[in-house]
C-alpha positions, -999 to 999 in steps of 0.1 A, spaced: 26 66 -179 9 33 -194 -21 25 -173 -22 -12 -159 -56 -28 -143 -52 -54 -113 -79 -71 -95 -82 -59 -59 -68 -98 -52 -32 -87 -66 -29 -56 -50 -8 -76 -23 13 -93 -36 16 -64 -61 31 -39 -35 50 -70 -20 67 -73 -54 77 -35 -52 109 -48 -25 110 -14 -11 107 6 -39 90 41 -38 54 42 -52 21 63 -47 -12 48 -35 -44 68 -38 -67 46 -10 -103 51 9 -91 56 52 -108 30 70 -111 56 100 -128 87 84 -138 72 46 -118 104 36 -96 97 4 -60 96 11 -29 96 -12 4 86 0 44 86 -13 55 51 7 77 26 7 76 -17 18 108 -10 33 98 -7 69 111 -32 88 144 -12 99 120 17 115 104 -12 142 112 -17 170 120 -52 172 118 -58 137 79 -71 136 46 -60 138 23 -67 169 -5 -76 149 -15 -108 116 -17 -78 86 -21 -103 63 -55 -102 87 -66 -76 86 -64 -67 51 -35 -45 59 5 -34 41 19 -19 63 43 8 49 70 40 61 49 72 50 75 100 33 63 126 39 50 124 76 83 102 83 63 74 96 46 39 98 13 37 85 -7 6 70 -22 6 39 -60 -11 36 -57 -31 8 -95 -37 6 -98 1 -5 -65 7 -24 -74 30 -60 -48 30 -77 -11 27 -70 20 46 -88 53 28 -97 80 16 -119 60 47 -146 27 26 -145 -5 37 -127 -21 9 -114 -59 6 -112 -76 -18 -90 -107 -33 -105 -129 -55 -82 -124 -98 -85 -153 -117 -107 
């Protein structure tokens, strides 16, 4: 598996660029501080009632996703993502310089 580094500022754009592909992500939960691993897709709009979020995800630094294991809508905090595994690569997040 290829290893790539992205800055925290690039995470949002990268996850959006997956265009509904499946990926796995490790991040720290904001509410509990726990490490969480999630299998997800950004193809979630069909699951939302009315097709739109009720909050501004960009403002809150969140990426809305569909959690494949829990079969539920979730949000990933981009400011606490550690590793993303997608398209045959492992993407490690480094701090912005």
